Structure formats: structure tokens, C-alpha cells
N, C-alpha and C positions, 0 to 999 in steps of 0.2 A: 711061730717064733721058737727057736731052740734056746733054752736058757743054760747058762753055765753055773756051776755050784760055787765058784769063787767070788761072785759079785751079787749084791742084792738085786732082786728082780726089778724093783722100781728103777734102779739105776741103769739096768740093761734096757728097759723100755725108754728111758731118757736118752740113752745112746742111740736108739733107733730113731727117735724124734730128731736128735741133733744131726744124725746122718742124712735124714731127708732134707733138713734145712741146708746143710753143707752141699748136698747134691743139687740144691735149688729146685727140688720137687715141691717144696712148700716155701713160698715167698712171703716176704714181709707183708702183713695185712691180710693174708689169706687165712681162712678158717682151717683148723686142723680137726681130725676126727674127734668125736666126743668121747667122754670117759666110757660110756656104755659101748659105743662102736669099737673102741680100742680093746676093751675088755673081752668082747665077744670075738673079735678078729684074732686076738692072740691067746685066747682061752685062759684068762687070769681073772682074779677077783677084782671087781670095780674099785674096791678100796685101795688095792695096790696101784691101779692106774691113777686114782685120785692123788695118791702120794707122789707119783711121778709128776702130775700136773702142778702140784704145790711146789715141788722142787724146781721145775722149769719156770714157774712164776717167780719164785724167789731169786732165780738167776736172771730174771727179766728177758727170758727167751720167748715165752708166750704170755698172753694176758687174757683175762676173761671179760667178755661183754655180757653182763648178767642177763640171763634169759635167752641169749643168742648162741653163745658158745665160746670156744677158745680160739685165739688167733695168734699168728706169728708176730712178735713184737718188732717195732722199728729197731733196726740195728742188730737184730737177732743173728744174722749171719756172722758179723764180726765178733759178737759176744760168744757165739758158739765156737767159732774158730779159735779164739783165745782160750776158752775153757778146755777144749779138747787138746790143744797144743800143750797147755800147762799140765794137764793130766798125763799126756804121753811122756813129756819130759820128766815129770816127777815119778811116775809109776812104771812105765814100760821101758823107757830107755836104759835105766840102770840094769835091768834084767838082760836086755839085749847086749849091753856092753860086757856084762859078766859072762854071758854065753859065748860071745865072740872071743873073749880072752881064753875061756876054757877050751874052745875048739880051734884056737889059733887062727882065727879069721881076721884079716886086716881090712882096712877101709877100701882099699883098691879091689880086693876080692868081693867085698860086700857091694861095691858100686856095680860090678859086672852082674851080680845077681839082680840088683835093683833095675838096671838097664834092661835086662832080659824080661823081668817081670812086668814092667810098665808098658811094654810093647805088645 
């Protein structure tokens, strides 16, 4: 996993988990990789991964079955979708709008780029 400097590593790992849930690679009730497995796979300290797991538990996206592991919570897809949309609208969209204004890109032009990208 390649990490960016502008965001805490544990949040970037949380984004990875959320992406897997939104892509439905991990479904509600399914076990997710353990703290140790995740730490080894992405080459980070297990304490950092544990911080991610605590964050995702606080968001009710995953839950722990003591002695068994972590699992995707019921309703995690909807909660993750809401969380990621809110974050996008609050953090990313203002920068996109500012950049569009600076570059004189209107929504019609942006739509054509979007249409070409999604195909």
C-alpha cells in the first residue's frame, strides 16, 4: 500500500477497508483480515492497524467477536457510503470547485471528462 503524507496512515488504512466494503469484496457478517495479517500485508506497525480497527468499530463499520476476529457490521455498506460521501463533500469537493474555477472548467466540460472516464 502506498501512503500519502497528507493523511494519517490509520485513516488511509480505514479508507482501504471502506473501499473493500463499498466494492462488496467484504460483505456484512464476513470476517475481515486480522490486525496482524493487515499489518504484515501492508507493512505497518500492528498498533497503527489497531488504531484503524478502533476507528472503524467506533463508526460501527466493523465489530469484534472476542477470540474469533473482526467482522463487517450489519449496515456497514450504508454507513460507509454515508461516511465517505460526507467526507468527499466536506473535504474534496471544495478543492475541486476551486480548481475548476481557477482553470475555467464548467460542469458541462467536467461531465464530458466524467463520461469518458467511467467507460
